[in-house]
N, C-alpha and C positions, 0 to 999 in steps of 0.2 A: 388528773392532778395528778389520784394514788395506785399510777400503773408504774413499775419501772421495768424500762428493761437493757440486760448488760451479756457483753459479748460470754463466750466463752467458753474452755480451752478447745472447740469446736467446732470449723470455719460450719460448720452447720446448723451446731445446736444455740439458740440463745434461750437464754430462762429469763419471764417476766413474773413479774413480784407484786401482784390486787390485792384489792377487799375481797376476799373470800372470792367460791369456782363459779362464784354470779356474775361476776364481775369479771374476770380470764371468760369465759364464758364469751361474751357480748363483742367483747377485741377479736373473740378464732373465728365466731358467727360472723361478724366483718369483713374476718380478711374472706371466708369460705366464701362467700360471697360476690366476693372481687374474682372471685377468682385459685386465689393461694389452695397450694395442696400439704400441708400439712400434717406430725406427729406430735403430740399431748404426754405428755408425761403423770403419774398422779400427781396432784398435788402438796407439798408443802411451806410447812408453818418456817417462817426466822423466828433462832431462838438466841440469844443474848443470853451475857456468862454475870449475870452478879455477885458480889459476893466469897465469886470462888468459884459456885454451881447453877448450872446453866439451866435461866426460865425461856418460859414461851409466853406467850402474849394470851392474853385473855380479856373475854366477851363478856359484858354486861345483854342478855335480851327483854324483851317486856310481848309477853304476848294474849294474845285475848281473842279467848276459843267461848265458842259454846261454854253451858259448866260443865255437860252428856264426853265432853273429851278433853281435859282436866288432866285428870289418868294417864291419858294417855301419852303429854306432856312430860312430866310428872316419868314414863315409862321411861317412855326416850330417848328424857335425860340422862338415868342416872344408870346406866351402864356403858357413857359417853361422857361419864366424874365430875358434870352436872350438878351443880344445886338448890333450892327453890328457895330464895332468897324472902320474896313474899308471898304475897294468897290473897287476890281484897276481887269483892264484888260486881262486877262490875257496870254495864246498859243492861236492859229485865233480862234475865233468861241466857246472860254473861260472868267468863267473869275473868278478872289479867294476875298473870299467872311471872314473874319474876325472881330473873335469876342467871348465876354467876355460870361457865367454861368454859376449857378452851376455843379458842380459833378451832384448834387438832380436829379438836372436842367438836365440830357446831356444822364438822362437814362433811357436810349432806342431810342436815336437818331441815331442812327451808321446807326442799320439797316430800322428802319425806314425812312434818308437817303435812303439809300443801293438800297429801292426799291419804291421809289418815284425817282429816277431816273436812275431807271433798273444798276446801275452798275456803270454807268461811272460818280457816280463825287470821290473823293480823302479827307481826312477827316484824318488833323493830330489834333492831341490836347495835353500838356504839362499843365499840374501845377502855380496856378498863384498866388497862396496866399488861403487868408482865405477873406471875406466878410461876414459883419451883416447874421443868416440868412434871408431868400426871404420869409417864408412866408410860407404857401400851396401854392401848382402845386397843377395843375389838373393830374385827370387821368383816367381811358379811363368810356368812355361814359354809358352804361350798366354794369348790372348788371349781376351776374355769373349764368347758369342754371345748377343747381343742380340734380340728378337722387334722387329720395326718390328711390330706391329697387335694390335692387343683380339679374341679367337680362343681358337677350344677347341684344343687343340695333336690332329695329323692325326699314326694310323701313313704311309703317302702321304707327308710332308711331311718327320715325323720320320729315315725309312730316307737320303734324299735328304744330312741334315743330317748324319747318325749318320759317312760318310764323311767330314767333315770336322770333327769333331773325337765327348769328350766330352760326353753329352752328364749333362741331372741331372732330365728328367722322365720320367713316361708320355705317353702320345696323349691327347686326353680330361681333361688338364689343363688351365687357364682358362689365360686368359695375356695381359697388356697389355701395351701398349709401356715404350720402358725395362727392359723386365727379362729380367733374364739368366738365360735353357735352358741352361746349356754351355758350355766352355775349347774352344776352337776347337788345332787341332795351331799357329798358327805364332803369330805376337807382338800381328802388329794386332787389334785387332775387326774382327768382322762384326756386321751390321745383315743377318739376315732371316723368313725369310717362315715360323712351322712350323705354321701352320694352316690353310696351302695342300690345295684336297681335288682327288684324283684330276678330273681331268680324264671326264666323261662323252657315249663316243662306241657305232661297235656295229662299232669296229675291235680285234679281240682275239685280242693273238698269247701264246704256251706262254711268253716270257718278263715278259711287264707282267705277266701271271692267275699269276705266281708270291705263294704271300703274303708279307709286308712277316715280315721279321726280323731283332728291331729289340736289342743288344745289349743288358745293363739298364746303369742309370741309374747316373747314383751320387748317391746323396742325401742329402745334406749333414748332418748336426747342426748346435746351435748352436754350436756349441765350431768347425766345419774348413768352419764359412761363412765365424766370423771372421775365421779365421784368412786363410782364399780370398781374400778379394774385395781389395780395393785401395784407390787414397786417396781415386779419383773411385768410388764404388762403397760402394752401401749394405746391413747384412742388414737383410730387411725381417722381425717378429718378430708377433707376433697370434697369441690362443690357442689357431688350431689348422696356422695353417700356419706354415712361412721360408720364407724365399722373399731373396735376392736382383734388387737392381734395381742402379739407378747412380740418383750423386744427379740430373742433369739428368734424364726422358726422354726426349724428342724429341730423334732426331737436330737437332733447328738450333738446339738454347740450348747443346747437347752441345759444337759449330762455338764459342759465343760463347764461352764456356767454356772454352775450346782459350786464343782468339785470346786474351783475358782475362790 
């Protein structure tokens, strides 16, 4: 009942409005299981003009967490411009934290909370009206690590890249130009070669012949991918894969779009 679907100026693009990224992810997952292929942009909140000023939706939330994770909740709300309105004891060893925050600031909050508390938190949210626009909110810290060519990833290439950030895939995965394969340690984007193979020669040294040891990659779910992407990125959803890509695949197209 709370999902609204509207046409846009493009025949290939539809606007879908719902209650949070979880509800949208359920809709997208159902479409995916029925065989559809689609691309999803970063969620945006619906705004409203009140007395000539821009307002955005406000949420009231209640979190029931173990006592040792109360600090986790307050620290997570602070950068999202949320505020704790009440803190009281719950069942033995647990606390109940009430808070207010914008709907925009709570994108990805549920998933982060469940991961930080190992699934022990109970979260309930409800609409609380409108609040003045809160300004810019922090997003991810690192920039996208973007593949510069098509091919299959190699352990040799990923071993060098994992020193520059966190990877999203294993060796042997097919990638294409403009596909996001990881998150860099720095804020700027990195265009990298993830398919480079080790050069074959007759020189053998102990250090170069050691087995490659790759850290476990971050495998994004549909919900985490939607929360992670930036405005110039898309989540590519197919019946068998979930990928993250740039809107403009080639570096020349991205440069032209940046100039515009």
